[in-house]
N, C-alpha and C positions, 0 to 999 in steps of 0.2 A: 504494500500500500504506500502511496506517495505521501510524503509529509506535507501538511498544508502550506508551509512556508517555502516549499520548493518552487523555483521559477518554472514557468511553462517551457516545454521543449521548443526549440526553433523549428520552423516548418521543414527545413532541410533535414533536421535530425529525425523528424517524424517520417519524412519520405524515405530516408535511408532504412528505417526499421520496417516500413510498410512494403518496400520492394527490395527483397534480398537479391544478391548477385545471382545470375543465371546458374542453375544447377543446385541451388541451396533450398529447393522446395521440399527437402526432407525435413526441414525445420518445422517444429510444431507451431511456431508463432507466425509463420508466413501466411498471408491471406490466400486461401485456395478458391478457385472458381467453384461456385455452388450451382450455377446454371449457365448454360450457353444457349442462346436463342438465335437461330438464323432466320432472317427476314429476306428471302430471296428477291421478292419483287421490289423491296425498298433498298436492296443492295447494302445491307448492313448486318453486322454481328453484334449482338448484345451479350455482355458478360457480367454476371453478378458474382461478387466475391464474398467470402465468409465474413469480412469485416463490414459488410453492408454497402460497400461502394459498388456502383454499377456503371459500366462504360458502354456506350453505343458507338461502334466503330464502323465508318463507311467502308465499303469494299474497295473503293479507289485508294483510300488512305492505307488500308492493309496491304494492298498490292504494291504501292510505290514505296512502302517501308518494309517490304518482305525481308526476312532475315537470310534469304538465299544468297549464295555467292554471286549469282547473276546480278543482283541488285547491290548488295553490300560490298562485293569484291572480297578481298582477303585482308582488308585493313581499312581504317577510316578514310584514308586518302583515295581509296579506290571506289567509293560509293558512286553509283550511277544515278543520274536523274532520269526517271522513267516518265515519259510524256504520253499523252493520248489515251489515258485510262479513265476518263470521266465516266464512261458508261459501263465499265467492267462490273461484272456480277460474280457472286460466289456460287459456284456450281455444287460444291460439296465441302464438308468439314469431316476430317477423319482423325480419330484418336491416335496418338503416338505414345505408347506406354502410358504411364500415369503422370507424365510431366508436360505434355504438349499436344498440339493439334497440327495437322497439315491442312492447309486451305488450298482447295483446287478452284482456280478462277476460270471463267468462261473464255479467257484469252489463252487458255492451255497452260498457264504458269501454275506449277504444282510442286516446286522444289523447296519452298520455305517451310521450316519447322518452327512454329510459333510456341515457344515455351510459355508457361503461365506467367513467369516473371516478365518476359518480353511483352506479352499482351497487357499486363498491368502497366508497364512502363509506357506503352503506346497510348493507353487510355489517360494516364496521369499527365502526359506531356503533349497531348493532342494539339492544343492551341499553338504552342511554340513550334512543334514539328511541322504542322500544316502551314503556318505562316512562312517558315523557312523553305518549305517545298515550293510554295507559290512564288516566293522571291527568286529561288533558283531557276524556275521555269522562265520567269520574266527576264532575268539576267542573261539567260542562254537563248532567248528568242523562241522558246518552246511554248507549247500550248497543252492544256489538259485534253483538248479535242483532237489533236493530230499527232 
C-alpha cells in the first residue's frame, strides 16, 4: 500500500510499468488483452486490456506500423514509409502462441507478428505515431491514397 504522503508517479514512470519490454509478458503485472474485436467493415481492431484500457486501432495504422522486417527493416534507420494504404482492411487475425497475433491484411501483407506489448505501445502512442507518419508522407511527397 502506498503511503499517503508519497508523491504521485510521473506519467512516464506509469507508462514504463504499464508497457513492459517486448517478451516480458510472462510478468504477472503486465496488462494482458482480455478481448480482441475485429470490425472488418470499419477496418479497425479493438483491444481491451486487463487494466481497463481499450484501444481502437485503424487497419491502415496497423499496416504502416507493422513490426515486419518489410516495414521496420533490421534497425530504426531502416524503417520504410508505406504509402497508399488508406483503404486497407484486415482480412484475418491469427493467434501466435500466447504472446501475439499475426494480422493478415487484404493487400496480402501477413508477415508482422504483433506482440501484446507492441499492440499496447501502438495504442498508447497512436496520436504521436500517426502525426509522424503523416508528416513523413508529406515530406516525401507521398500520399495515403497512392
